[in-house]
N, C-alpha and C positions, 0 to 999 in steps of 0.2 A: 598532414599537418599544413596548415595555411597560416601565414604571418602578415600582419598589417605593422608596416614600419613608420612610426610618427618621427619624423624626421625634419632636418632644417639644413640641408647641404645646398651646394649650389649646382645645378644642371649646366653643362658646358655652355650652352647658349644663354644662360643666365649670368654668369660671370662678368662678362663685360658690363653689363647693366649694374652689378653689384659694386664693380669696382669704380666705375664712372660716377655713382651718385653717393657713394659712403664719404663720410668725414671721420677720421680717425681710424681706429683699429677695426680691420676685417677679420672674420672668425676663421681663419684659414686652418688652424689645427683642428677645429671642430669639424670643419667641411672634410678635411682627410680622414678623419676617424669615421665619420658617418659613412662616407663613400667605401672605406676599407670593410665596415659592416655589411653594407650592401652587397659588396662582391662576394664575401664570405657566405652570405645567406644564399645568394643565387647559385653559388657553386655546389651548394648542399640540397637546396630544395629550388631547384629551376622551375620557373613557371608558378611557383606557389608563393610567391612575395609580392606584395602591393605596398609601395612607399607613398603616404600621403605626405606630401613634402611643402613646408611653409618655411623658407630660409630664414635663418637667423642673421638678420641685419638690424642696424641701429634705427631709432624711431625718427619721424619727421617732426620738427624742423631741424633740431640740432645735431643729430648723426647721419641724417638720410635726406636726399633732396626731394624725394618723391612721397607724397601723401599716401598713394595706394602701391603696394605690390602686386602686379599681375601674376595670375596664375599661368599655366601650362596645360594643354590638353594631354590626357592620358597616353602614355608611350612606352616601349620596351625600351630598357636602358639596362645593358650587359645581362639578360636574363631575369630582369625583374620587370614589374610593370611600376611606372612612376606617375601619379598625378600631381601635379603642381598646383596647389590650392592658393588663390590669391587672398588678399587681407587688406583692411585698412591699417595703414602704418601709422597712424597719428598718435603721439604721445598722449597718454591718459585714457585711450580706450582701444589701443592696441591689442593688450593682453586679453581684454574680453572678446574682441572680435576674433582673434585666433582660436579662443576656446570655442565660440560658436561655430565657426568654420570646420574646426576639427571634428565637432559634434555630428554636425550636418552630414559630412562624408564619411564618417564611421558609421552611423545608422544606415546610409546607403549601400556602403559595402558590405556590412554584417548581414543586412537584412535580404540582400540578394539570393536568388536560387543557387548561385554559384559557391557560396558560403555557408548555406543553410545546414548541410550535413556533415560538414567538415569540422575537424578538430582546430580551433581558432586560436591564435596567440597574437595579442598586441603588444608590439615590442616599442618602448618610448624611450627615445634619446634625451637624455638629462633630466636634471631636477627642475623641468620648465612645467609650471603647474597649469598652464593653458593646454598641455598634453597630458599631464598626469591625471588631472580630475576627469574629464570626459573620457579618457580609456577606462578609468575604474568604474565610473558610473555606466556608462554604456556598455563595457565589457560584461558587467553584470547582467544586463539585459539579454545579451545574446550568448550567455555562457561562454565567452572568450576568457582565457588566462592573461595575466598582464605579467610583463616584465620590464623593468626600469633599467636603463643603463644610467649609472651615476658618475660621471667624469668628473664633476666638481661638488662639494657641499655647499648648500646655499650660504651659509654663515661666513665662507671663505671666497665667495664670488665678487665681494664688493670692493675688493682692492685694499681694505682696512685692516687686514689681519684679524679678523675676528670681531671688531668693533663696528657693529651694524646699525641701521637705523631701525624706526619703528615698523616701518613696512618690511623691512628685510626679517625683522623677527616674526612677524606673520607669516611670511613666506616658508621660513625655516619651519615655523610650527605646523603648518600645512602639510608641508613636504613630509616631515618627521612623521605625522599622522598616516598619511597615505602609503609611504612607503611599506610600513609594518603590514599593511592590508593587502598588498598586491602578492602573488604567488611566488615571483622570481626577481631577482636583482643582478645585476652585473655590476661589480666593484672594481674600481681602479687599484686599490692598495687594500691588504689584509686588515689594515687598522680601521677602515670604514664600517667593517662589520659590527664590531664593539661598539663604535661611536653611534651608530644608528640602531644598536639593539637587535640585529637580525640573525635569524637562524642560519647555522652552517648549511644545512642540507639543501636550503632554498636560494643560495647564494653562490656566485662563482667569480673569482679574481681574473679580470682580463685587463692586464695594465696597458696594453695598446696593441696595435695592428700594424705590420709593416706593409708598405706599398711595394710590391715585387716589381709593378712595371717602372719604377724609379730605379731600384736597384740593379737591375740587369743592364743598364745603360752603362757606357765605358764613361771614364774620368780624365779630365787633361793631366798632362805632366806637370810637376811642380815648377814654376819659375826659379829664378835665382833668389829673388826675395821671399822669403817665408811669409806666409799670411795666416792669421788667426781670425776665423768667422764666427759671428754670432748673428743668428736670425731669430726674430721672435720679438713678444711683446716687450717694449721698454718700460718696464714697471721695475722701481726700486725694489720691490719685493724679489724679484727674480734674479739680482746680483748685479745687473749692468753697471751700477756705479762702483761696486767693488771690481769688476772687471777693469773698468778705466782707470782706477788707482793702481792696480795690479801691473797693467800695461805700462802706466808712466812711470813706474819704479824700474822698467827695464830699460837699460842704456843701448841695447843692440840696435845699430841703425839700419839693419838689413831684415828687419820684423816689421810687418804692419798689422793692424788690427781694423778689420771689417765690420762693420755695424749694419744690419738692415733691420727696420722695424719702425714701430710708432708707439706711442705712450707717454705716461707721465715724464718719463726722463729724456725727452726727446732735448730739450734746451742744455742739459748738462752735457748730452753727448756733442751737441754742435759746439759748445763752447771749447770742450776737450780737442774736438777735430781742428778748431781754430788755432789752439795753442800749439799741438803737436801735428806735424805734417804726415806723420805714419799712421794717423788715426784717419780712417775714410769712413764717412757716414752717408748712407745711401737712400736713408728715409724708408718708408714702406714700399716694397716691391712685390711684384706678382709671384704667385707660387712658382711658376716655371722658371722665371728668373732665380728665384732663390735658390731652387734645386741646382740650376747651372752654376751658381757660385759656389755651393757646397762642393761640387765636383771639381771646382778649379782651386779651392784653397787648400793650403797646407795641412791646417788643422781646424777642426770644429770645435766651440766651447759652449758648455752650458755652466755659467756661473751662480747657478743657484745653489745656496748653502742651506744648511739645516736650521737657520734662523727663522723662528716663526712656526706655531703649531701646525700650520696648514700643509707643510712639507711633509708630514705623515700621511696625510690623506690625498696626497697627488702625485702623479708620475708624469713628468714633464714630457709630452707629446715629441719634443724634439729629439729626443734620446733615440727613438727608433729611426725617425727620419734622419739623424745624423749617421746611425750606424748604416743605414742603407745605401749611403753615398759612397762607402768603400774608403772614405777618409779617416784617419785616426781622430779620436775623440778624447777631450780633456772635459771631466766633470767630478764633482763632488760625491762622496759617498751620502747618500740620503736614505731615510727611513722608508720612503714610499717606493724605492727601486729595489727590485730582486736583487739578491746578491750575484745571481748568475750572470748579470751585466757587467760585473767589475772585472770580470777574466779578459774584456775584449776593449777597454779603454785604460786611460791614465786619469789618477786621482791625486789630488793634492794631499799631503800629509796632515794638514789641519785645515782650519777654517778661517784662519788670519789671511790678511791681504797678502802678506810675505809669503805664505805657504801656496798661495796661487800663484805669485810670481816666480817663484821656485820651481814649479811644476812646469810653467810654461818655458823656462829657460832650459829646464832638463830635457824636456821634449824637443826644443828647438835644436839642441846638440847631437840628437840621436841620428844614425845612419838612416838614410831614406828607406834602405831596403827594410829596416826593421819597422818603419813607420807604415810601410806599403803593406807589410805582413800583418800587422795588428788590425789595420783598417779591412783588409780583405777577410779576416777571420769573424771581425764584427759584423760585416756584410752578410756572409754565408750564415752567422747565427741569426740574426733577425728573419733572412728569407727563408730558412727552413724551419725555424721553432717559433715563430711569431707571424707567420703568412695568413691571410684571410681565412683559409680554409681550416688550419688547425686552432687559430683563437676563436673564430665562431663556432668551431666545432665543441668547443667546450660548453658554450650555451646551449647549443641543441642537445647535447647529452645531458645537462643538467634536466631540461624539459622532459626528456624521453626516460630518463631514469626514474623521474618522478611517477610516469606513467606505469613503468614496469613494476614499481613499489606497491601500487596500488592493488 
């Protein structure tokens, strides 16, 4: 089996370029998940994976400083070959250009002698039509099977909680058409299957993948002042405003709230930090810095509640990242998170602001020994049960089982 991975992660040499030219949110969570998939694929199928990689960055001129995103020559990266495909990043023509660039490189790869007599699978990351449509059309020409990883549904990617524009409705309709035509799909939650009308035997749920290179590192000792850390997108939908309200209701002077990220709630976070010196706002920081802060904080918190239908179709990527840190985690019980995760974290009793405040205060009062134990168990859980080889192995088993059944 040979796999072409249509992806949009950042190669190490590209990250400084992306961070230096981006305005607003950088897709760090999507980047980490794709790299984890690549690592899993490489461990199972060494030297049989080619990534055609067009990084997910904002469009010029509003979200990126450069009108053209340069490519990279093909190279070996962790046991896989990666070809960085350049593209015109101009808003309005970017999506068409990416589709044409993907098409050209797919035809070149699939038509080569190396791939001609092999079983071929095109693995597509996300509901990104410039990847999905070329994969489907060109895959048919070369007898390649198609598998789409669906980390988000198009109707919930606009940040409007389901109220979407005319163009988003077209995007959703096209994606819903093509996802039913491809051979396989990888879903983040079990609820996605019914929503998309997919067959059980052709889909597998992989909610996330741990980054074992992060989890094996040590973490710092707690300071005297206990700290609660949130890293991620500052979108009101994700509960950051509820977190501010819950923290402000806590009078303990020896606890701090650290917030890292960017998004629509920036101003509210800045105002809260100006009113209360215990709130520290660091803005958007690099991934390595975020991981270092996670190992330094007393608690990590995910304030996303069950408000909004999108939570049924979403698994917060920060859950596995938080667990990997070895720090105790506070998070709500959500429909999109498998129940097994809740044996390794602390959860509010309800979804009110007061419930979150009560949970934080209860955790603050616990002995450090108990907190360390809970964090260590969580880390062991994701590193052994959710690592790249285990999770990506589910995808490979799905494809292989289908062949065995024929």
